[in-house]
N, C-alpha and C positions, 0 to 999 in steps of 0.2 A: 214694500217688501220687506221681507224677514232680515233681521240682524245677523251681521258676518262679523267672523273673528278672523283677523289678519293681521300680521307684523307690519304694523304702520311705517310705512316709508313716503317719500316725495312721490315715486313712482308706482306703488302701490296705491297710494290716493287716488292719483291721477287716472288710473283704471277702474276706477271704482263707478258702476253704473248709476245713471240720475233715476231717480224717482218718477214716474209719472205723476203721483199724487203724493201728498205727505211728505214721510222723510223717513230714514231710518239709521241704526247707527254701525258702526265701523268699529268694533272692538278689537285692542289691541292685546295679543298675546304673549307680548312680553311684561307690560305693565299694569296692573289689576287697577281699575278706575281710569283709566285715560282708552278714549275713543273719538270719534270723528260723529258729527251728526250731519249726515247728508241729504241736504234738501233741495228741493228745484233750482233754486238760486244760487243757494251757497253751501261752502261746508265748513263746519266748524271744531277745531280744536277742544275739548270739554274734558273735564274730569268731574268724578262721583265718587262719595265717600260718606260714611254714619259721622256724624257730628256726636262725641259721647259727655257724658255728663254723671261725674259718678261714678263710674264705671259702666253704664251702660246706655244706650242707644237711644239720643234724643230725637232726633231727624237725620233723614237721609238728603243732602245737598248735591245740587249738580252746580258746576261751575266754568262760565267759558273762559277758553285761553286768548282764542285768536282766529282768523278768517286762516284755511290753508293755503289761501293764495297769497298772504303777506307774509307768512314766515312761515322756514324752512320747518321739516317733522322734528329735526335733532333739537331746534330749539323750544320747540312746543313740548316734548319731551322734558327736558329738563325744568320748564316751568310748570309741568304736571306734576313733579316728584316734589317740588317745593310745596305746590297746592295741598295734594296728598298730604304730606307731614302734617302741615297746619289744622289740617280739616283732625286727623288723627289725635290732635292736640286738645279739638275740641274748639277751634277759632275757625269762622269762615274769613276763606283768604280774601275777598273784596273788604265786607263790611269793615273786617281788623283795619283795613289800611283807610278806609273813611270817615271811620268814627271814632277814632283813637290812633290817629298816627305818631302820638309823642310818648307812646306807650310804650313799657319796657321792652316788648317784643320785635317792636318797630324803630326804635332809635338804639342803635348802638353804639351810643355813646353812655348811654344809662349802667345801671349795676343790674340790669335785668339778666336772665339767662342767656340774650341774644346779644348783649354787647360784646365789641368785636374793635380790632385797632383797626387804623389807618392803611393804607398803602406805604405814606410813608413808613411807618412803626414799623409795616411787616419786613419793607424791602432792607431797613436799617438791620434788621434782628436775621433776617435771611444772607445779607451781605458778610455781615462779622461769623456767623456761626456755621455759616454753609460755603460759603467762597473763600475766606480769609483765613479761618481758621482751618479748613481741609486743605491747603497750599495751592487753590486755583492759581493760573497765572493772570498776571496784570491785563493782557491782551482778553483773558475771559470775562475778567470783572467788568473792563470796559465795556464790552458788549451787552453786558445784563444792565449797566449803570445809563448804556445811551438809551436801551429801551425803555427803562423805567422812567427816567427823568427828562427825557424828551420824547418820546413816542406818547407816554403816558403823563403827561407833565400838569397835565388838567385835573387829574385821577387823584394825584397825590395825596390831598385830605381829605380824600373820599373814604369812608368805612367800607373793609370787605364785604360787612354783613349788605351792605344795599346793593353791592354790585352781586353779591348770590345771590339775592330773591329777584333781580330784574337780568336774566342773562341774555334778554333780547338786546341790551344796552351793549354788554360785551362783543354780541355778533354784529352789530351795526357797525361798531368801533373797528373790527377786524375788517368790515369791507372798506371804511372810508379810508384805513391805512395801507388797505391793496390798492385804492384808486388813486393815492397820492406819495405811496412810497413804493410799491410794488410788491407782488406775492411773496415773497422770499422773506423782506423786511415784516410783513403782517401776520406770518406764521411764527417767525422767529420771536416776536414780541408777545404774541402770544404763547407759546412756549414757556418764556421766561414769566408772566403772569401766573399760568397755571402753576410753575414750579415755586413759587412764591405764597400762592395759598393753600399750596398743601401743606407747606412748610410751616404757615402761621397756624395752621388749622391745628397741628399738633398740642399745642399750645392755648387752643381758642377750641373747646368744643363745640360751643356755642354755635360755631361757624355750620352753614349744611354741610353735610357730606357730599352732596353733588355742586363739584367745580365749574362756577358760571363758565369758564373755557368751554366746556363739555359741549354748549350750543353753537360752536363757531364750524362754519362748513371750511375745512379745509382748503386753501390751493394746492392744486396738484404741482408739485415740485420735479421737473426732469434733473438727471443726474447730467452734469455736463460732460462730456467726452471731447476732451480737446487735446488726447494724448496722442504720441506720433509711434509711428510704425517705423519699420529698416530703413523704410525710402524715404521716408521723409527726414531722417537723422544727418545723411551728409552737409545738405543746405543748411541746416541749421546750425550744425559745426562751424560751416563758413560764416553763417550769420555773427555766431559767438568771437571767433578768430578776430574780427574786425571793430570788435568793441574796443574803446580807447583804454580804460581802467581796467588792468590785469585784477586787480581785489574782484572787482564784479564779474569779471569773465569766468575764474576758478571758482565763484560762487555759486553761479547758474550750472556750471559743469557738477560740482559735489553735490549739489540738490539732484539732478539727475540720477547720478551715480549711485545714491544712497536712496532716493525715494523719501526722502524725508520731507516735514513741513518746511517752510522757510524761517518760521520762528525759530526753530530749532536749530538750521544751522546757522542762521545768524549770531547764536548767541553760544557758539562753539568757544570754549578758553583753551589755550596751550595747553593746561594741566590734564585736560579731558582727553587727549591725545596720548595712548600707550603705545608707541611704534614698535617695542619689544613682543610685545603681544597681540600686535596688530588692530587694536581694539579703539573706538571711540566713544566715549561714556555720555550719554542726552542724560545730565538729571533732572531736568524740569519738563518733560514733553508737554501735550495735551494730556490733562489730567493729572499735574500734577507730581509730587518726589513719588508718589505711590507707584506711577509708572516709568518711573527711570528705567533705563534699559541700555547696553553695547548694542552699538553696529559692529558687526566683523567689515574690517578693510581691506578691498580686493589692492592688487597692484597698483590700479590707474587711480583707485581712491586716497594712496597713500601719496604717489606723486604729486596730486594735484593739491594735497593738503602741505606736503614739503615747498611748492611753487609759490602758494599763497603765503605761507609764512617767510619767508625771503621777501615777496613783493610788499608785504603788509612793512617788514620792519624797515623798507629804503621810504617805502610811503608815507607811512604814521608810525616811526618808531615810538612814541606816546602810548600810542593806542593799542599799538600791536604787543604791549609787556600784559595785554591783560585778554586779546580777541584773537582769535584765529583769521577775522575777517574785519579788520578794523575801517573803521574811518575818521571822517574829520564831523561827528556829529555829537549830541550833545550826548548820547548814551556812549559814545566807541566804538562802537561797531555798526553795519551796514545797517540801516533802521530802515530805508527807502529801498524796495529790490522790483521795483516795477521798472520795465523797460516800455521804450517806443516800440509798438508792435511793426514798425516799418523798419526796425531797426534789429530787433529779436522777435520774431514773431512767437516763441513759445517760452513761457517762464513761469515760476510758482508752482499753482496746481497742475499746470499742463503737465510738467517734468515729471510732478509722481504718478498723475497717470499712464507716462511712457514708459516708466520704472515696471510698472505693473505689467504691462501691456509686454516688454522685453521679458520681463518673467515667466509671463506665459509662452512665449515663443520658443525659450530657450528650453524649455519641458520642467520649470520651476513650480512645483505643487503650490495650491492654492493657502495652503498652510504654512508652508515656508514661507512664501512670497509676507505673508500676514506678520510672522515671528519676523521678518527681516525690517518690516514697515512699520511693526508695533502696533497691529491694529488687537483688537480686542479678537479673541477665539472663542467660538460657543461650543457647549458640548461639555457633556461630562468629561470625557477624555483631556482636555484641555488644561485640565488643573493638574494633570500627570506629568504633564510636559517641563522638563530642568533645562531652562532656556541658554544658561549658561555651560551647561555641559555639552551643547550640539554647537557653541562657539568655537570650540577646540579644532574642527576640522570640517565638520560637515557644512556648517552655515556659512562659514566663509566661502565653501568651493562652490557653494550655490551664488553667493555674492558674486564671487569671481567668474563664473558662467556668464551673469547677467553682464557686465563689467567688459568681458570680452567680447561678447554678442554687440554693445553697444559701439565699441571702436572698429569691430570689423565692418561696420556699416559704411564706417569713410571709404572703404576700397582704397583706388589708386588715387583720390584726392588728394589725400596725405601728401604723394610726392608731388602734384601737380599744382597745387596751391601755396606760395610761397608764406603766408599769413599761416595757414594749418603746418606747413614744415618747420617753420620757426620755433612754435609754438609746440608741438606735438611730435614733430618728424625724430628720427635717430641720433642720438647723442643729445637730446632735449633735456631728459632727465640726467645725464650725468651735467649738464650746463646748470639745471634749476638745483643740484646739490650739490657743486663743488663750490668750498668753501664755507660751506656750512659744518660748522663745529659739532652739532647736535648729531649727524648725522656718519657713520662709517663709512669708509670706502669699499668694502665688503659688500654693504649694505647697499651701495649705488650700484656695484657690479650685479648683484642679485637681480635687485628690481631691474635694470636693464636686459639681462637674461630673459628676462619673464617678460617681458615685451614684448 
């Protein structure tokens, strides 16, 4: 059969016809010199290139990479790129490894051009320069640290160059992590390794350009869809009203009304709230200080904050000096926000998804919802949006529309359920505010009329 030219992929290779006699080549249209030798019994990934000496071609060589049935095409392509680089430098990829494994090209700890740092050293630099210096949250840092120091513990003293010339090893590691820890941990840890390698290469140009993580066949990740609709909220409010701890009760309610991440809500401090402007400042959201933003407060959100401030002062007087959602914990604020789902069916990210669902239901645009939730906004026009100008009235009105819809879902249950009535019924606002010297009587009457 004559040779063919196709974009090599697992599916394309599986569809190649088997020759009756001999063999033929299926050349890749994307990477010159990379092809599959298709025979009657097996198919082999191969590269071909010219060995040069003194700038002149000395010979043309072919080097087999592996059987197509034993490695994915993506892995073979990554190996092929590395082999072709070595061939272009006048080295036979396999002979160099066999005959001179301690040469400067193969020994990453030498002073040769391929010398490189270990994963531990690269991680230390990445931690200091990219995470700590750029103000990443402790939660984010802990996530990276868990990947490096637990998942990749046996690789900490492995030179990055060693991983770079053996991407199959990285791909197999991803497979093992998937089996032992789950598909999300496997993907997440590989993203961490990819980021550390890319950062290390900035100051170690001898490292190959191709990241060894490129050989990974990523696990499919499905977006969790656990938000509630209008019909679900009545039952959820009933569950929430039955919680014994009023601070936790208000925490979950505020998470729903704000659509915020739980970490941001946990760390709200009294000075972050401006009742006069009706805003809540979030100084260190996901992404660090540069992502700081203000949340416009609806009437329901304001009253929720007032209630929890009063509850906190009574239950945790010392901790309430520093935190709006105080607790008897090491940090002084709520540290564990998970609930038994038999008691409270939805919490955490479920409530963030519910906020987005309710925003859509009341006609809040996708861009406005992203602004309220502090999501990144793509496109050229995003740079021209002055967020603080929108806070004056427009975004607050959008926020109020969402809160109103959430409470409207309660319907007649607000009067029929004693726990709900005591918590949120008529007169509850005045009872929550009464006696609080930081809130004026006029403000209390205004909020009562508004609700």
